[in-house]
Every structure is written in C-alpha cells, then in structure tokens.
C-alpha positions as CSV (number, residue, x, y, z in Angstrom):
1,M,-24.0,-123.7,-27.9
2,R,-23.9,-120.7,-25.2
3,N,-25.9,-120.3,-22.5
4,A,-27.9,-117.2,-21.4
5,V,-24.9,-115.9,-19.1
6,E,-22.5,-116.1,-22.2
7,D,-25.2,-114.2,-24.6
8,F,-25.3,-111.5,-21.7
9,M,-21.6,-111.3,-21.4
10,V,-21.2,-110.4,-25.2
11,G,-23.4,-107.4,-24.9
12,I,-22.1,-106.3,-21.1
13,H,-20.1,-103.6,-22.6
14,F,-23.3,-101.4,-23.7
15,L,-24.4,-101.5,-19.8
16,S,-24.1,-98.9,-17.4
17,F,-22.0,-99.2,-14.3
18,E,-25.2,-100.0,-12.1
19,Q,-26.4,-102.5,-14.6
20,M,-23.2,-104.1,-14.6
21,F,-22.8,-104.3,-10.7
22,L,-26.3,-105.5,-10.3
23,F,-25.5,-108.3,-12.9
24,C,-22.3,-109.3,-11.2
25,S,-23.9,-109.3,-7.8
26,Y,-26.8,-111.6,-8.8
27,Y,-24.3,-113.9,-10.9
28,T,-22.1,-114.4,-7.7
29,R,-25.2,-115.0,-5.6
30,I,-26.5,-117.5,-7.8
31,R,-22.8,-119.4,-8.2
32,E,-22.7,-119.3,-4.2
33,E,-26.1,-121.0,-3.6
34,A,-25.6,-123.5,-6.3
35,S,-22.2,-124.3,-4.8
36,I,-23.5,-124.6,-1.2
37,D,-24.2,-128.3,-1.4
38,L,-20.7,-129.3,-3.3
39,C,-18.5,-127.3,-0.9
40,Y,-20.4,-127.8,2.2
41,S,-21.1,-131.4,2.0
42,G,-17.3,-132.1,3.6
43,K,-18.3,-129.7,6.6
44,M,-21.2,-131.6,7.4
45,K,-18.8,-134.2,8.8
46,K,-17.1,-131.8,11.0
47,A,-17.6,-131.0,14.5
48,V,-19.9,-128.0,15.3
49,K,-16.8,-126.8,17.6
50,E,-14.4,-127.0,14.8
51,L,-16.6,-125.1,12.2
52,R,-17.3,-122.5,15.1
53,K,-13.7,-121.8,15.7
54,N,-12.8,-121.3,12.0
55,Q,-15.5,-118.6,12.0
56,Y,-13.4,-117.1,15.3
57,L,-16.9,-117.5,17.2
58,R,-17.0,-118.2,20.8
59,A,-19.8,-120.3,22.1
60,K,-21.5,-117.1,23.3
61,D,-21.3,-115.3,20.1
62,L,-23.0,-118.1,18.1
63,A,-25.6,-118.7,20.9
64,D,-26.4,-114.9,20.5
65,K,-26.6,-115.2,16.8
66,L,-28.8,-118.4,17.1
67,H,-31.0,-116.9,19.8
68,I,-30.4,-119.9,22.2
69,D,-28.6,-120.3,25.5
70,T,-24.7,-120.8,25.6
71,I,-25.1,-124.2,27.3
72,D,-27.2,-125.4,24.5
73,V,-24.1,-124.5,22.1
74,L,-21.6,-125.9,24.4
75,N,-23.7,-129.4,24.6
76,M,-23.7,-129.4,20.9
77,D,-20.0,-128.7,20.4
78,D,-19.0,-132.4,19.9
79,K,-21.8,-133.3,17.7
80,R,-21.0,-133.2,13.9
81,L,-23.3,-130.9,11.9
82,K,-25.2,-133.6,10.2
83,D,-26.4,-134.8,13.6
84,I,-28.0,-131.3,14.4
85,E,-31.9,-131.3,14.5
86,E,-33.2,-129.8,11.1
87,P,-34.6,-126.2,12.1
88,L,-31.3,-125.8,14.2
89,K,-29.2,-126.8,11.6
90,S,-30.4,-124.7,8.9
91,E,-30.0,-121.7,11.0
92,M,-26.4,-122.6,11.6
93,I,-25.2,-123.6,8.4
94,P,-25.0,-119.8,6.9
95,I,-23.4,-118.4,10.3
96,L,-20.8,-121.2,10.2
97,R,-20.0,-120.8,6.6
98,G,-19.6,-117.1,7.1
99,S,-22.6,-115.9,4.9
100,Y,-25.1,-114.8,7.4
101,T,-24.0,-111.0,7.0
102,D,-25.1,-110.9,3.4
103,R,-28.8,-111.3,4.5
104,L,-29.2,-108.9,7.2
105,P,-32.0,-106.2,7.1
106,N,-30.7,-102.5,6.5
C-alpha cells in the first residue's frame, strides 16, 4: 500500500518547477524534523564544548547567538548537553546541530 508521498511522486512530472521546489523543500524539512530525535540522541551525551567545536564556534560566537554572557558558555562547556536546563537546551540544539540558519527571518 502506497503512502501519500508515493502517490504524489507518481504525478510529479505534471508539476511546474515552483511546485516541485516547494514539495522537495517541504519533504526535506519533514524528514529533518522527524530524524532530529534519532540522529541527535547520541549527541545528547557529548559535552557542549565538543559539539560547539564541531560547528567551528568559539564560546563568544555561541554566547552571541544565545544572547548570554561568554562566561556562562565557558561554565557549561564541560557539561553534557542533556544536563543543561531546558529553556537554554532547546535554544542550543539547533545551533549545535547547524540548522539555526534555516529559520532566520528575512
């Protein structure tokens, strides 16, 4: 039994370029959001400093993106991501994953 995406892909050759672009970007976004928990669960055990360095961010860069002081970032560098308090952790995850630029306003 085919799902809605497969049904849509059968008739995709009748779409204009703009409709195909919108569909592909929407489908990609859904796949990324669905796989956040699966691919990011292993990174919850890593230290904030390691995740920050993987994104080539200095402590000052991360602090600027989170609107906090640099010393606060340096104090939580040795903590694991799952040990960070929730409001701050939900802001840090997209930045440390590298997907924060997708949601910037124009």
